[in-house]
C-alpha positions as CSV (number, residue, x, y, z in Angstrom):
1,X,0.0,0.0,0.0
2,X,1.4,3.4,-1.0
3,X,1.2,6.1,1.6
4,X,0.4,9.6,0.5
5,X,3.3,12.1,0.7
6,X,3.0,15.8,1.4
7,X,5.5,18.6,0.8
8,X,5.2,21.1,3.7
9,X,7.2,24.3,3.5
10,X,8.5,25.9,6.7
11,X,8.0,22.6,8.5
12,X,10.5,23.2,11.3
13,X,8.3,25.5,13.3
14,X,5.0,27.3,13.5
15,X,2.1,26.5,11.1
16,X,4.3,24.3,8.9
17,X,5.4,22.2,11.9
18,X,1.8,21.8,13.0
19,X,0.7,20.9,9.5
20,X,3.4,18.3,9.1
21,X,2.6,16.7,12.4
22,X,-1.2,16.7,11.8
23,X,-0.7,15.1,8.3
24,X,1.6,12.5,9.8
25,X,-0.9,11.7,12.5
26,X,-3.4,10.9,9.6
27,X,-0.9,8.5,8.0
28,X,0.6,10.9,5.5
29,X,4.4,10.9,5.0
30,X,6.1,14.3,4.8
31,X,8.9,16.1,3.0
32,X,9.4,19.3,5.0
33,X,11.5,22.4,4.3
34,X,13.5,24.6,6.6
35,X,15.6,27.7,6.0
36,X,18.0,27.8,8.9
37,X,16.7,25.7,11.8
38,X,18.1,22.3,10.8
39,X,17.9,21.0,14.4
40,X,14.3,21.9,14.8
41,X,13.5,20.3,11.4
42,X,15.3,17.1,12.5
43,X,13.2,17.1,15.6
44,X,10.0,17.2,13.5
45,X,11.3,14.3,11.4
46,X,12.1,12.3,14.5
47,X,8.6,13.0,15.9
48,X,7.0,11.8,12.6
49,X,9.1,8.7,12.5
50,X,8.2,8.0,16.2
51,X,4.5,8.0,15.0
52,X,5.4,5.4,12.4
53,X,5.6,7.6,9.4
54,X,8.5,8.6,7.1
55,X,9.8,12.1,6.8
56,X,12.7,14.0,5.3
57,X,13.8,17.6,6.0
58,X,15.3,19.6,3.1
59,X,16.9,23.0,3.3
60,X,15.2,25.6,1.1
61,X,15.1,29.4,1.2
62,X,12.3,30.6,-1.1
63,X,13.0,34.2,-0.4
64,X,16.1,34.3,-2.7
65,X,14.0,33.7,-5.8
66,X,17.1,32.3,-7.5
67,X,16.4,29.9,-10.3
68,X,19.4,27.8,-9.4
69,X,18.2,27.4,-5.8
70,X,14.8,26.3,-7.0
71,X,16.4,23.8,-9.5
72,X,18.6,22.4,-6.8
73,X,15.6,22.1,-4.4
74,X,13.6,20.3,-7.1
75,X,16.5,17.9,-7.6
76,X,16.7,17.3,-3.9
77,X,12.9,16.5,-3.8
78,X,13.3,14.0,-6.7
79,X,16.2,12.4,-4.9
80,X,14.3,12.1,-1.6
81,X,11.3,10.6,-3.3
82,X,13.4,8.0,-5.2
83,X,15.5,7.1,-2.1
84,X,12.8,7.0,0.6
85,X,9.6,6.1,-1.2
86,X,10.7,4.7,-4.6
87,X,8.4,7.2,-6.3
88,X,8.7,10.2,-8.6
89,X,5.9,12.3,-7.2
90,X,4.3,13.6,-4.0
91,X,0.6,14.0,-3.5
92,X,0.0,17.2,-1.6
93,X,1.7,20.6,-1.4
């Protein structure tokens, strides 16, 4: 059975963190982003894994607007999907 996967921006704290944890509680796996709070993002990943889900935290700063940053992030998402879920697409943004 394939679990659904959500991409949650700003998942290391605040609304993004809450959204990631609520989705995980409903059985949705999560790819979350963080800008500078890697330790907090790792804590969210650990909490999701403790609930029995899968999660990955990826760095991404959308405020730069740089095309190269977006391309690198897209490549990182593709890599995470292939490595952790053996899939090419996520279900929710």
